C-alpha positions in Angstrom: 0.4 -13.1 -55.6 4.0 -12.7 -56.3 5.3 -16.1 -57.3 7.9 -15.9 -54.4 5.0 -15.7 -52.0 3.5 -18.8 -53.6 6.8 -20.6 -53.0 6.7 -19.5 -49.4 3.2 -20.8 -49.1 4.4 -24.1 -50.5 7.2 -24.3 -47.9 4.8 -23.5 -45.0 2.4 -26.2 -46.2 5.2 -28.7 -46.5 6.6 -27.9 -43.1 3.2 -28.6 -41.5 2.8 -31.8 -43.5 -0.1 -30.9 -45.8 1.9 -31.4 -49.0 4.9 -33.7 -49.6 6.4 -32.0 -52.6 6.0 -29.4 -55.3 3.9 -31.8 -57.3 1.4 -32.1 -54.5 1.2 -28.4 -54.1 0.8 -27.8 -57.8 -2.2 -30.2 -57.8 -3.6 -28.3 -54.8 -3.5 -25.2 -57.1 -5.6 -27.1 -59.7 -2.6 -27.4 -62.0 -0.3 -30.1 -63.3 2.4 -31.6 -61.1 5.2 -29.4 -62.6 3.4 -26.0 -62.2 5.4 -24.6 -59.3 8.7 -26.0 -60.5 8.1 -24.4 -63.9 7.2 -21.0 -62.4 10.4 -21.1 -60.3 12.6 -22.2 -63.2 11.2 -19.5 -65.5 11.6 -16.8 -62.8 7.9 -16.0 -63.3 7.0 -13.1 -61.1 3.2 -13.3 -61.0 0.5 -16.0 -61.1 -3.1 -15.8 -62.4 -5.7 -14.6 -59.8 -7.8 -17.6 -60.4 -5.0 -19.9 -59.2 -4.8 -18.0 -55.9 -8.6 -18.2 -55.6 -8.5 -22.0 -56.0 -5.7 -22.2 -53.4 -7.7 -20.1 -51.0 -10.8 -22.2 -51.3 -8.9 -25.4 -50.8 -7.0 -24.1 -47.8 -10.3 -23.0 -46.2 -11.8 -26.5 -46.7 -8.6 -28.2 -45.2 -8.6 -25.8 -42.3 -12.0 -27.1 -41.1 -10.5 -30.5 -40.4 -7.1 -29.6 -38.9 -5.9 -29.1 -35.3 -6.1 -25.6 -34.0 -2.4 -24.8 -34.3 -2.4 -25.8 -38.0 -5.8 -24.1 -38.5 -4.3 -20.8 -37.2 -1.5 -20.9 -39.7 -3.9 -21.7 -42.5 -6.3 -18.9 -41.5 -3.4 -16.4 -41.5 -2.4 -17.6 -45.0 -6.1 -17.4 -46.1 -6.3 -13.8 -44.8 -3.2 -12.9 -46.7 -4.6 -14.4 -49.9 -7.9 -12.5 -49.4 -6.1 -9.2 -48.9 -3.9 -9.8 -52.0 -6.9 -10.8 -54.1 -9.0 -7.8 -53.0 -6.1 -5.4 -53.9 -5.7 -7.0 -57.3 -9.4 -6.9 -58.0 -9.6 -3.2 -57.0 -6.8 -2.4 -59.4 -8.3 -4.5 -62.2 -5.4 -6.9 -62.2 -5.8 -10.5 -63.4 -2.4 -11.6 -62.1 -0.7 -11.2 -58.7 
C-alpha cells in the first residue's frame, strides 16, 4: 500500500471514531505509537505487506461489531486492501 493510502485510511478511521490519533492507528497496525508519524516524516512511499495484512484482519474483526453505515465503509477499505495485497503478491512484492 502506498503510504499515502495508509494515511488516508487513518483519516477515514479517525473520522468515523475508530481511532483517536496516529498513535492509536499505529497500534492497530501492530506497530509502536509513532509508526505512522515516522512514515510521514520520512516521506516513506511504501509499507511492508504484513502491516497491511494485520490492518485488514483487524478491520474485519471490528466490522463485525459496528453499525451498518460504518461496516460498509470498513468493507470497502477491506476490499481495497485485499486488491492491493493480491496485486503485490502476484508481482512478488513484499512492500506496497
